N, C-alpha and C positions, 0 to 999 in steps of 0.2 A: 533378655534383658527387664531389670529389678522393674519392680512396678510401682505405683506411688503408695505411701503411707499417708495414714489417715495420723491427724494429731496423736490422737488415745493409741493406737496402735503401736506407733513410736513408744509414747510414752511407757506404755506398760511392758514392752521390748527393755527399757535401759532402766526402770525401776527394778524388776524381776533381777537384772545384773547387781544394783546396789545392795538388794535385800540376801544375794548372795553371796553379798561381799566381795566381788569379785569389779576390780577397776574398770571405769568405761574409757574407751579408748577412741576418739574422733581423728580422722582419718581427711588430712587436705592432701585431693588427687589431682596433678595437673594431664593428668595422660589415662589412654584408660586398660593401660601396661598396671600401674602404681593404685586406681581403683579396682582392679582383679587381684590382685596380689595379698591388699588390705581387707577383703572381702575373706580373702581362702586364707589369711591369716584370724579371723574374727574376729573382724573392728566394727563397732557398733554402729556408727552412719559415717558415711563420706560426705567430705566436705568439697565444692566447688568454689577458687576466688577465682578471681582472674589472675590474682598473685599464681595462683598455681605454674597457670600458661608461663608467664616470663621465669620464674623458677625454671622450669626444665626445661627453658630454652638458655639458662645456663647466667643468666643475670638474676641480680640480687632483689629478696622479695619488694619490701622497697619501693621498688619502680610500679607495684599493684598501688601506691598511693597520690604516686603521681597522676598528673594531666598525660598519660601518656593510651591510646586505645578508649575504648569506651567499655568499660567497666561495665555492664549490666550485661552488655552485649555478650562481650566476650564468656563471661559465666557462661549462659543461655547456650550459645552454639557447643562451648565445652563440654558442655554436661550432655546436650542433646547427642552431640553427634560423636563423643571420644568416650566420656565414661560410664553414660547410664547404659547405654546399648548393649556393653560387658557384663553390668552387675549383674546379679541375679533375685539376691533377696537380701538387701542391707537400703537403709531411709537413704537417700541422698539428701543434701542438702546448699542449697546457693548464697553465695557471695553476694549481696542486694546491697548495692550503693544508693541507699535510701535520699539522700542530698539532691539526687539528680533531678531539675524543677524540670526537662525536658523530657521526661520518663512519666507517664502517668501507671501507676505503682497496681492497680487492678488489672491493665492488659500484661503489665509484663506476671503476675501473679499467673493469670491466666496461662501465656503461652507456659510461664513455668510447668504448668499442674499438666499440662497437655504431655511436656517434654519424658514428666514422670519424676519430679522432683519434689518433695515433702516437707521440707519446711525453710525457710529462710536466720541466717544471720546477719548480722552489720557489719559488713563488708566493701570496700573501703569504710573507712571509717572516720570523722571526723573530732572523733574521742581521742585520737594520738597526737593530735592539734593543740598547741596549749600558746600562751603571749599573745603578742599584739594583733596578731594575723587569725588567732581565734576567735577574738573580741568580734574583727571585721566580719569575721564572718558569720557569726551569731546575731552581730547588728544587722546582715544581707538576709537574714531570715536562712543562712545554706548552713545552718549550726545540726548541733546533734540532735532537738526537736525533733526534725525533720525522719531522721533514724529510729527515736523512737516511737512514733506515727507510722511511719513503714513497720515496725513490726506488731502494733495494737492492732493496723487493718492485716496484717498477715495472720495473728492470733483470731481475730473474727472470720476470716478463712478457711477457718480447719487445716491450718500449717504449723508444723510443730514451729517455736519459737527461739531460736539462739540471740546470743549478744556478748562484744567485749566489748571491758569496757573498763577504765587505767584508774578509776576514781567513785568512793564510795556514791555522792552525789546524780553520777552516770546511773550504779548500774539500780540505784531506789527507781530512777526514771524508768527505765526499762520491767522493773518488777509494777509501778505499778499500770504499764502498757500491758499487763500478762504474760511477761515474758517465762519461756519455760527455764530455759537454761541461762545460766550469767557465767561467761570465763572470764575469769581473769586474766588480764593482757600484760605481759611483765616486757614488751617490748622486743626491737629484732631479734630474733634466736641467734647463738655465741654459733661459731663453729661452723666447720667445712674453710669453701673457697671464699667463700662472699658474704659469710657469716658479721654479725655484726661483735663489736673490736672495744666498744667500752660498755657494755652491757655492764647495767646495776648487780651488785651484792647479792648473793645467794640470801643473806640475811633480810637482806632491805628487801627482795621478792616478797619474802616471809610476811613481813610487816606489812607490806604492801596488801598482801592475798588476804592476809586477815584484817584487817580493815575493812574489804570489801565485803566479804563474804558476813563478816559478822553482819552489817550493813544489813546485808539483806535476809539472813538466817532471826534479825530482828522484824522484820518485813513481812518476810512470806518462810517457815521454814521448807515448803513446798518443794521451791526451788533448785532444781541441778545446779553443784556449784561444780567448777571444773577449770583445770593453768594451765596455760599458755606460755613459751616463749620466753626469751631474756635469757638470765642463763641456765633456763629450764632448757637445755635441747638433749638429753638419754632419759635411758630406764630410771638409773639411779638417781638423777633431779625430781623426776614425776613423780616418784613414789614417796622421794621425801617431803615432796608440796603434799601429796594425800597426808601423808604424817603429820605432819606439823599446823598445817593449814583445815583439815575437814577437808579438802577436793574429792572428789569421787573418783575423779575422776586426769585425764589428758587429752589435749586437743593437739597433734602432732601434725608441723607442713613441713619445714627444713627438716625438722626429726627425723622422718620418714620418708619423703621423696625427693632431698636431695641431700641433707650429710652423705646416710647410708646408700646412696647411687654416686657420689663420687669417690668413694671412697672404693666400690667393688668395681668400677670402670676401671679407674687406672692399678688397680690388683692386677684385673683380667687382661688390659693392654700393658703391663709388665709383664708379665706369665708369655704372652703372645711373641712380646719383643725379645725375649730369652732364650726361647726356643734354640733348637741346635739346628745345622745347616751341614752336608753335606760338602768333607773334600773334595777339591775340583779334581782330583786321581782318584776319588772312594768313593761310593755311591752302594749305601747301605740295604740291606734285600730283607724284608720279612724273612 
């Protein structure tokens, strides 16, 4: 079972990888098998989201953003019972729905620390919502500011803090709250059986990331910058994002715990379905 890491311990690990010119890899794990394999392969962080639970039960990641289930409860139970028990020496981060007015964040953080979580990321997030619905949420006091305050509190509690952001102004709020890692989120990941079919073009994603990252660098050059989602679905895309935007790594959820598994399972099933059987009058002998 992986131990809980203090914030500075995690940052020391991450910065050592950056100084060694090694791309950071953050892997979303919706079950213990994904977490164990990710750690064995050298992942720097494991993240537990409610969306991972849905992904590995055959549903689109978008379910994690809908009012289905209890996001914080799913994260806590999934981490405590499935992910953390099978990891050994990798920090595990919890996707916290900071907008939830029915949950005391201090008590949630205590439960997370007891389970072995080392940090937080704001997921689900209202940051991906726009239009009138976003305005209504903000007007009702259920907006992005609650996620910012969740991150601020987690930082004060010595937890590593990560934030998904979709635009520079939201990123700057998170930087002001002391966020350690900003993740430029380009939307629902393309590819596989239930991925996005209308993701933005790669060039637009790079422009979006550069806008976010440039603003963050001007505010605090120590913040770690990662990319995620949308058209960035494979190793080549993630590498190109590093080279074109200055990101120092990638957050992989569907890109690791869904798309490759879909492909491998189908290949294995087709293989077994295609094995030979003996003729009714003939029995093969070893």
